[in-house]
C-alpha positions as CSV (number, residue, x, y, z in Angstrom):
1,M,-113.6,-171.0,151.2
2,L,-113.0,-172.0,154.8
3,R,-109.9,-174.0,153.8
4,Q,-108.5,-171.0,152.0
5,L,-109.1,-168.8,155.0
6,E,-107.3,-171.3,157.3
7,K,-104.4,-171.3,154.8
8,D,-104.3,-167.5,154.7
9,V,-104.2,-167.2,158.5
10,G,-101.7,-170.1,158.8
11,L,-104.0,-172.6,160.5
12,A,-103.9,-175.1,157.7
13,D,-100.5,-176.4,158.7
14,L,-101.4,-177.0,162.3
15,S,-101.7,-180.5,163.6
16,R,-105.0,-181.7,165.0
17,A,-103.8,-181.3,168.6
18,E,-102.6,-177.8,167.9
19,R,-105.9,-176.8,166.3
20,D,-107.9,-178.4,169.1
21,I,-105.8,-176.6,171.7
22,L,-106.2,-173.3,169.9
23,L,-110.0,-173.8,169.6
24,A,-110.3,-174.8,173.3
25,A,-108.3,-171.7,174.4
26,H,-110.4,-169.5,172.2
27,S,-113.6,-170.8,173.6
28,L,-112.4,-170.1,177.1
29,C,-111.8,-166.4,176.3
30,D,-114.4,-163.7,176.9
31,R,-112.3,-160.9,175.5
32,P,-108.8,-160.2,174.1
33,G,-106.1,-160.3,176.7
34,D,-107.8,-162.9,178.9
35,I,-105.3,-165.1,180.6
36,I,-105.9,-168.8,180.1
37,S,-104.1,-171.4,182.3
38,S,-102.9,-174.6,180.7
39,E,-104.9,-176.3,183.4
40,K,-108.1,-174.8,182.1
41,I,-107.2,-175.6,178.5
42,R,-106.3,-179.2,179.4
43,G,-109.8,-179.6,181.1
44,H,-111.6,-178.6,177.9
45,R,-113.4,-181.5,176.2
46,L,-111.5,-181.0,172.9
47,V,-108.1,-181.7,174.5
48,R,-108.9,-183.8,177.6
49,S,-107.8,-187.0,175.9
50,L,-104.4,-185.6,174.7
51,A,-101.3,-187.1,176.3
52,Q,-99.5,-184.5,178.5
53,A,-96.4,-184.6,176.3
54,T,-98.5,-184.0,173.1
55,F,-100.3,-181.1,174.8
56,Y,-97.2,-179.3,175.8
57,R,-95.4,-179.9,172.5
58,A,-98.4,-178.4,170.7
59,V,-98.5,-175.4,173.1
60,R,-94.8,-174.8,172.4
61,T,-95.6,-174.9,168.6
62,L,-98.4,-172.4,169.1
63,L,-96.1,-170.1,171.1
64,G,-93.4,-170.4,168.4
65,L,-95.9,-169.5,165.7
66,G,-97.1,-166.5,167.7
67,L,-100.7,-167.8,168.0
68,F,-100.2,-167.9,171.8
69,E,-98.2,-165.6,174.0
70,R,-97.0,-166.1,177.5
71,A,-99.2,-164.1,179.8
72,P,-97.3,-161.0,181.2
73,A,-96.8,-160.8,184.9
74,S,-98.4,-164.2,185.5
75,K,-97.4,-167.6,186.7
76,A,-95.8,-170.1,184.3
77,K,-98.2,-172.0,182.1
78,S,-100.5,-169.1,181.5
79,Y,-101.2,-167.8,178.0
80,V,-102.9,-165.2,176.0
81,I,-104.3,-165.8,172.5
82,R,-103.1,-163.3,170.0
83,G,-105.7,-160.5,170.2
84,D,-106.6,-160.5,166.5
85,L,-107.7,-164.1,166.7
86,I,-110.5,-163.4,169.2
87,D,-114.0,-163.1,167.8
88,H,-114.7,-159.3,168.1
89,D,-118.5,-160.0,168.5
90,R,-117.7,-161.6,171.9
91,Q,-115.9,-158.6,173.3
92,S,-117.5,-156.8,176.2
93,P,-118.4,-153.1,175.6
């Protein structure tokens, strides 16, 4: 069932690095719209060991797929995860 859900959402085709970056970024968010810097994501234990080129290539893929968005009115290398991918139970009231 989990594999089918991943396929339905479009996560099944992601590389391991892309999935790990998405999971790391998600774990760093408290609510939809939170801005996450690439530095924070790179420091996460899931992606710490990725080569820099692999990291940025995977981020470009996530941006291209619409899973990440560039943070508005923010410095370069800052991102927002698509709002509908954030766990709604973690949102602040």
